[in-house]
Steps between C-alpha positions, in 0.01 A plus 500: 500500500347579841287184480784269394595208717740615778754224423799707383465409134307810392671831581443865413782716367388852593624855487416804715211566260305243706568677829396837360178357362405390853429870561380607154266215407237415759284233332769244415416129536799461735682683775877467482566487875201269559529253212878464457811451708844639407758250390813687391621825349662479155655833398437867453615778268497873487297697249628767264315818416535570128369764262478505122781708343242754382438606860724803558593408860855370531492446880242404759498857635426634153220245455341601832523866403345424160214306660429775751497759223252291299272322750300219338683530166769232539416131525657171606435141396462190713419134440167547673328618818655370821825384341836604651550741206164667572575525874848636429347772282233592755756507781719730289206731432413517869852554629608741221170691510434478126187433293574244227238295318513120544461301176438132592570222252396136500849375560859625483564440131254761380626759749860438395416518133333838544772656719753398236278640227426828679125442540547546874760717671614323816504154653634313801620157389724225635870570460537142375286574193550869423876538552582375149272768350668764716843394379379504140378857537138412429388650834664733753547375855436771761529290817483155651267414786715316757679616814832487312596528136448200274808301404357480146460879468764635742507846346125555553413655839225367726169689519584572863836661430377680186228702665236293687659404836380170649353364177541124450311247287585149388346199332538166672404136447415234752334159531174429684310177571130437568387542859520175690829386345673314787785696663741211430434536124528879514832474685632243252405717202652807666829317558523368142401830335754686716772258389416557134490880512821502707703317235793718380405455133141609567605801703760589236253491214245701695762756598584565135135583434453716809307246706593417857428188700247568775658453843382165632675552834373699797261768379394754761149602405210579733154500347222629722172341396155445651536241779264258330709492182818441701343217698354338191836493325688366800240238585498388136860396545675782318873469579602749764794558731420832670166671556464878540158598637332682783622402843146393589481263205837346574388434855199311358730304272721420803201363697427267207865393478544652155786729599777448755391727786859556612584658162230772498689830470344848493571712193315822589168675460350583162270799470216546251554785256368691200662470156487687169636417156862609461514853362157599641477784752468367854175597671485631854414230756661631818169562682161334491358800315777487236464124465124530452535770237766305307298177502179679406661656190686189384388352170541140622626320810714185456491275808558135598200276567280691749361173636819297549811724488591683821571830324182476292282429804658791686464739205123439484482587871693822429258591219203443730657710775550782249144472371621390153348155478177382337521697180662818634843399382657451152488146350698243691707245303578203724761236432606173669787663684687829541770412245246444221308815602821708476590339165157600366548855633837522325345387171199733523468811290264692728627815657443546873458125555611384843588169661500379860688199633794415722804719447723201420282420198500860384879533521561169320278584200661685204292783364336611824620740768430513871315810618518406866343295777137554593483783753448479873189311603478326161847346512534121504834341594530121468785306660675263257740213571684219325525133592631170370233286334488154661545306173801697378750298303794664679411598861845637583522723193141621559578576864809700403299687239234604752768604747669714235174651373395603852850605612683831504671436163158521330364808680558724201344244266185476719479876547530562126227241441260694722538342843501721809766352727 
C-alpha cells in the first residue's frame, strides 16, 4: 500500500491499531506518518468490558477486587497484540492497578468464541459487535469505555464512573492515502467521504449499532513531534490550516513565507517532566540528588529521539550532568517523539520504569501520570505558539481559531494540557 501510486485510486482504511503499532513494532517496512497522508475520519465506537457468566464479579468494582485478591490468576482476551482491545486491557490494568494475564488471539472471532465459551474470563470488544451477546445473557457487561454511556447499552456504566476515573478507550476508522497524493485529490476525497458519512441514513444506521460519525469539522488537537517530522509532513503537502510548534520554529516558517507572520500567537511555555505508569508510586525528583537516585534505580527509561527531539536531546544532557550516561544508567528506549514514548511506557509491564518528555505529551497520554517537572538547573521550558499555515483552505476560520486558542477563553484548556501561562 505504501508503494502504491499516489493518484487517489488506492486508499487505506485503517484503525487505531496502526497508530499503536508505530510505537510497538520498530522494523516495519513503512512508517505511518512518513509514508501516508490522512484523508478523512470515518467513525468510532466505544468498547464494552465483558466477563463470562462464570466469573463471580457482578460489577466493575467487584472485578477489580477479585483481580487484586488473585494477582495473575484472571485473564483477558484480545484480537492480537497492539489492537485497540489489547491496549484497552493494558490501560485498564495500569489505571486499576491489577495484574491480569493477556491472552492474544489471531483475530477477533477466536477471542469472541472463547469468551462466550468460558475459555477466557474477560474481554474488551466493540459495542457494535458484543452488545447482542450482552442482551442475550451470554456475557455480563461490567462497563463501557467511552466518556459517556453507550446509547446501545444505556444501563451499563462507563469504566470511569464505575471505579477507574479518567479511563477512556475507543476504536476508530479512518482513510489514508500514499505519501505524495496531491493536496487537491486529498481535499476532494475528504469532501466526498464527509458527505457520505454525514448522510442521515448512514448516521442513523450507525447510531443503532453504537457507532458515531467522526467529527469532520474543526478538531482541536496539538501533536508535538520532532521538528524534522513536522517539516517533512508539511513540505510534503499534507493539508493543514493551523500549526502549533515552538515559537522559534514558527519564526523560521514565517521567514520562508509558510505561515502568516501576523497570526503567530503565543500559547505558553512547556516544561520537560518525568512520568510513571498510572498506578505506580511516584519517585522523588525534587532535587538533583533525588532525581539521580530515581533515575539510577529505574528499570527502563522511555524517551523521545535523543538525536532529534528537543526533550530527548535535553534528557541525555541531564543524564551526563548526573553522571548516569555511558552505561551507568538503566536501558534507554527511544521513540520518534514524546507521544510514542509515553504510549510505550503506558503499555509496558516493568515496575519502576520512567519516562521523560514534555509535560503536554505526558498529560495527554492515557495510562501514564506526571511526577513533575525536572528540578532546578535541569528544567527546560520551551515557548510554544500557533499560527495560520499559508496554504489554509479557509484563512478567516483559521485566523479565528488561532485567536481563540491563544485567547483568555482557552486559558484553562492550555493550562490543563500542560502549558505554563
